[in-house]
C-alpha positions in Angstrom: 12.7 13.4 0.1 13.7 11.9 3.4 11.7 12.3 6.6 8.4 12.5 4.7 5.3 10.7 5.7 2.7 9.6 3.2 -0.8 10.8 4.2 -2.8 9.8 1.2 -3.2 9.7 -2.6 -5.2 12.2 -4.7 -5.9 11.6 -8.4 -2.9 9.4 -8.7 -0.4 11.7 -6.9 0.9 10.7 -3.4 0.6 13.4 -0.8 3.4 13.5 1.7 4.2 15.7 4.6 7.7 16.4 5.9 8.0 15.8 9.6 9.2 19.4 10.1 5.7 20.5 9.2 4.4 18.8 12.3 7.1 20.5 14.4 6.0 23.8 12.9 2.3 23.2 13.8 3.3 22.0 17.3 5.5 25.1 17.9 2.8 27.6 16.9 0.1 25.7 18.8 2.2 25.8 21.9 2.8 29.5 21.4 -0.9 30.0 21.0 -1.6 28.1 24.2 0.8 30.2 26.2 -0.8 33.4 24.9 -4.5 32.5 25.0 -5.0 29.0 26.4 -6.5 25.9 24.7 -8.9 27.9 22.5 -6.0 29.9 21.0 -4.0 26.7 20.4 -6.9 25.1 18.5 -7.5 28.3 16.4 -3.8 28.5 15.5 -3.7 24.8 14.5 -6.8 25.1 12.4 -5.3 28.2 10.7 -2.1 26.4 9.8 -4.0 23.4 8.5 -6.2 25.6 6.4 -3.1 27.5 5.1 -1.5 24.3 4.0 -4.7 23.1 2.5 -4.4 26.2 0.3 -0.8 25.3 -0.5 -1.9 21.8 -1.5 -4.5 23.3 -3.8 -1.8 25.6 -5.3 0.4 22.5 -6.0 -2.5 20.7 -7.6 -2.9 23.6 -9.9 0.6 22.8 -11.2 -0.2 19.1 -11.2 -3.4 19.3 -13.3 -1.9 21.6 -15.8 1.1 19.4 -16.2 -1.2 16.4 -16.9 -2.6 18.3 -19.8 0.8 18.1 -21.4 1.3 14.4 -20.5 3.6 15.1 -17.6 2.9 12.9 -14.6 3.4 13.9 -11.0 4.4 11.0 -8.7 4.1 13.0 -5.5 3.7 16.3 -3.8 5.5 17.1 -0.5 4.3 19.7 2.1 7.1 21.5 3.8 7.0 24.3 6.5 7.8 26.8 3.8 5.4 25.5 1.2 4.9 22.6 -1.2 6.9 20.9 -3.8 5.2 18.9 -6.7 7.7 16.6 -8.3 7.2 16.3 -12.1 8.4 13.1 -13.7 10.1 15.1 -16.5 10.6 18.5 -17.8 7.9 19.9 -20.1 8.7 19.6 -23.8 8.3 23.3 -24.7 9.0 26.5 -22.8 5.3 27.5 -23.3 4.2 24.4 -21.5 6.5 25.2 -18.5 5.1 28.7 -18.5 1.5 27.5 -18.2 2.4 24.9 -15.6 4.3 27.5 -13.5 1.4 30.0 -13.7 -1.3 27.4 -12.8 -0.4 27.3 -9.1 -0.4 31.1 -8.6 -3.7 31.2 -10.5 -5.3 28.9 -8.0 -3.9 31.0 -5.1 -5.3 34.1 -6.7 -8.7 32.4 -7.1 -8.8 31.5 -3.4 -7.9 35.0 -2.3 -10.5 36.5 -4.7 -13.2 34.0 -3.6 -12.6 34.9 0.1 -12.7 38.6 -0.7 -16.0 38.2 -2.6 -17.5 36.3 0.3 -16.4 38.9 2.8 -17.8 41.6 0.5 -21.2 39.9 0.4 -21.4 39.5 4.2 -20.0 42.9 5.1 -17.1 45.3 4.5 -14.1 43.4 3.1 -10.7 44.2 4.8 -7.8 45.9 3.1 -4.6 43.9 2.7 -3.0 45.8 5.6 -5.9 44.8 7.8 -6.0 41.2 6.6 -2.4 40.4 7.5 -2.8 41.6 11.1 -2.5 38.8 13.6 -5.8 39.9 15.3 -7.8 39.9 12.0 -10.7 37.5 11.7 -9.9 34.0 10.5 -11.3 34.5 6.9 -9.6 37.8 6.5 -6.3 36.3 7.6 -6.7 33.5 5.1 -7.3 36.1 2.3 -4.2 38.1 3.4 -1.9 35.1 3.6 -2.9 33.9 0.2 -2.1 37.3 -1.3 1.3 37.2 0.4 1.9 33.6 -0.9 1.0 34.8 -4.4 3.4 37.7 -4.3 6.2 35.5 -2.8 5.7 32.8 -5.4 5.9 35.3 -8.3 9.4 36.6 -7.3 11.4 35.9 -10.5 13.9 33.5 -9.0 14.2 29.8 -8.5 12.8 27.8 -7.0 9.6 30.0 -6.8 7.1 29.8 -9.6 8.2 33.3 -10.8 11.7 31.7 -11.5 10.1 29.1 -13.7 8.1 31.7 -15.5 11.3 33.7 -16.0 13.1 30.6 -17.3 10.3 29.8 -19.7 10.4 33.3 -21.2 14.2 33.3 -21.4 14.4 29.8 -22.9 12.8 30.9 -26.2 16.0 32.9 -26.9 18.7 31.4 -24.7 17.8 27.8 -24.6 16.9 25.8 -21.5 20.4 25.4 -20.1 21.4 29.1 -20.2 18.0 30.2 -19.1 18.2 27.9 -16.1 21.6 29.1 -15.1 20.5 32.8 -15.3 17.3 32.1 -13.3 19.2 30.1 -10.7 21.8 32.8 -10.4 19.1 35.4 -9.7 17.6 33.0 -7.1 20.9 32.6 -5.3 21.6 36.3 -5.3 18.1 36.9 -3.8 18.9 34.2 -1.2 22.1 36.0 -0.2 20.1 39.2 0.2 17.4 37.6 2.3 20.1 35.9 4.4 21.8 39.2 5.2 18.4 40.7 6.2 17.7 37.6 8.3 21.0 38.2 10.3 19.3 41.2 11.9 17.0 39.1 14.0 14.6 37.4 11.6 15.2 33.6 11.6 12.3 33.0 9.2 14.2 35.0 6.5 17.3 32.9 7.1 15.2 29.7 6.6 13.7 31.1 3.4 17.1 32.2 2.2 18.5 28.6 2.8 15.6 27.1 0.9 15.9 29.5 -2.0 19.7 29.1 -2.3 19.6 25.2 -2.2 16.5 25.0 -4.4 18.2 27.2 -7.1 21.4 25.1 -7.0 19.4 21.9 -7.2 17.4 23.0 -10.2 20.5 24.2 -12.0 22.3 20.9 -11.3 19.3 18.8 -12.4 19.0 20.6 -15.7 22.8 20.4 -16.3 22.7 16.7 -15.6 19.9 16.1 -18.0 21.5 18.2 -20.7 24.7 16.3 -20.4 22.9 12.9 -20.4 20.8 13.6 -23.5 21.2 11.0 -26.2 23.1 8.5 -23.9 22.0 4.9 -23.2 22.6 3.2 -19.9 25.1 0.8 -21.5 27.3 3.8 -22.3 27.4 5.0 -18.7 27.3 1.8 -16.5 30.2 0.4 -14.6 31.4 -2.8 -16.3 34.2 -3.8 -14.0 32.6 -4.8 -10.7 32.4 -7.7 -8.2 29.3 -9.6 -7.2 28.4 -11.4 -4.0 26.5 -14.7 -3.7 23.4 -14.4 -1.7 24.7 -16.9 0.9 28.1 -15.2 1.4 29.1 -14.2 4.9 29.3 -10.5 5.9 33.0 -10.9 6.8 33.7 -11.8 3.1 31.8 -8.7 2.0 33.9 -6.6 4.4 37.1 -7.9 2.7 35.7 -7.0 -0.7 34.8 -3.5 0.5 38.3 -2.9 1.8 40.0 -4.4 -1.2 38.9 -1.8 -3.7 36.8 1.3 -4.4 33.5 -0.5 -5.0 30.9 0.4 -2.4 27.8 -1.3 -3.8 27.7 -5.0 -4.7 25.0 -6.8 -6.8 23.9 -9.9 -4.9 23.1 -13.0 -7.1 21.7 -16.5 -6.7 23.4 -19.7 -7.9 22.1 -19.1 -11.4 23.5 -15.5 -11.6 20.1 -13.8 -11.2 20.0 -10.6 -9.3 18.5 -11.0 -5.8 19.3 -7.5 -4.5 22.0 -4.9 -3.7 24.4 -4.8 -0.7 25.3 -1.2 0.0 28.0 0.0 2.4 25.2 1.1 4.7 23.6 -2.3 4.6 26.9 -3.9 5.4 27.7 -1.6 8.4 24.2 -2.0 9.9 24.3 -5.7 9.4 27.7 -6.1 11.1 26.4 -4.1 14.2 23.0 -5.9 14.4 23.6 -9.4 13.2 27.4 -9.9 13.3 30.0 -10.9 10.7 28.8 -14.5 10.5 25.4 -13.6 9.1 24.8 -13.8 5.4 24.5 -11.1 2.7 21.0 -12.2 2.0 19.9 -11.2 5.5 20.9 -7.6 5.2 20.8 -6.6 1.5 18.2 -4.4 -0.1 15.7 -6.5 -2.0 14.0 -6.4 -4.3 15.6 -3.7 -6.5 14.7 -2.4 -9.9 16.9 -3.9 -12.7 17.5 -1.4 -15.6 17.7 -2.8 -19.2 21.0 -1.8 -20.8 19.2 0.0 -23.7 17.2 2.3 -21.5 17.6 6.1 -22.1 19.9 7.5 -19.6 17.4 10.2 -18.5 14.8 7.6 -17.6 17.4 5.5 -15.7 18.4 8.6 -13.7 14.7 8.9 -12.6 14.7 5.2 -11.6 17.9 5.5 -9.6 16.6 8.6 -7.9 13.2 7.0 -7.1 14.9 3.9 -5.7 16.8 6.0 -3.1 19.8 3.7 -3.6 23.3 4.7 -4.6 23.4 2.0 -7.4 21.1 -0.2 -9.5 22.0 -3.3 -11.5 21.8 -3.2 -15.3 20.6 -6.2 -17.3 21.8 -7.2 -20.8 19.7 -8.6 -23.7 19.2 -12.0 -22.1 18.4 -10.5 -18.6 21.8 -11.4 -17.2 23.7 -8.9 -15.1 25.7 -6.6 -17.4 26.8 -3.7 -15.2 26.0 -1.2 -12.5 24.6 2.3 -12.7 26.1 4.2 -9.7 25.7 7.8 -8.6 29.5 8.2 -8.5 29.9 7.0 -12.1 27.1 9.3 -13.2 28.9 12.3 -11.6 32.1 11.4 -13.4 30.2 11.1 -16.7 28.5 14.4 -16.3 31.8 16.2 -15.6 33.4 14.7 -18.7 30.4 15.6 -20.9 30.4 19.2 -19.6 34.1 19.5 -20.2 33.7 18.2 -23.8 30.7 20.6 -24.4 32.8 23.6 -23.3 
């Protein structure tokens, strides 16, 4: 995800924070300062950091359970509205997804119960209504917010954990694809309802509604894509009619090639035909503005880039393309020579064709 900063690595998973998280902390810290001075600003900041520490523990509940089933998690991103742990692949069985989905809420429940037990030992524990008050003690507020997070996450709609639980239960009878469509539809219906409520003066609900709607659509699209791609090799989906650029070609030559046809990404090769990088349209435009048309392709291209073997499973290649952040990657044949291009546009066309055939 763009605009994310890497803050560390825990047990093999990169921990990233979206820049909007810092804006959220700054906003509430400033609000606290205006209401109660520096001390209130510090307390507000510490509360938000503790809250997102709980969110991180919640996400690592998912991560550790996923590892039990051999599913790796490259990274987890903290957002103003929660966290997102990115699994490298879908679990093999609905039961596995069910356990992975429930692991996060189980951690959140454990945190809330532990705080409640500690408060019970030291004095009278608060009720939930008392704990969610803004003037409640720090520990009581942490208990209350974890209970609210638990309830929110268990709403049976994507992209919350409850939606994944619902899909896992439905997948036993309907299959993954139909179960995903149904859970995503429920999620989007919920988002519309939240958005309508948010129009009556609650911008936070509007933000949540947008997150839920987009998350549900993204999940449905991802599963549809993987279902359509199942059983395909990269060599069946790659672009085979393309043009290449020598590493020492001038940018004005690249401009002419861009304008001559529909190709937007160009493999860059050396004198022996080996891949040196990729020149994207964005590389080209930026290079023209910063270095001028007389500069070379090698000065502005993206390099190095992953090269995908032609026999790779299409689903794995999709992950490589996504992780690269590029619109296209070169494909190598049996002898390592350039054999084609895997592009996002071509993938979209392939998915549309496969869906039409399936229907």
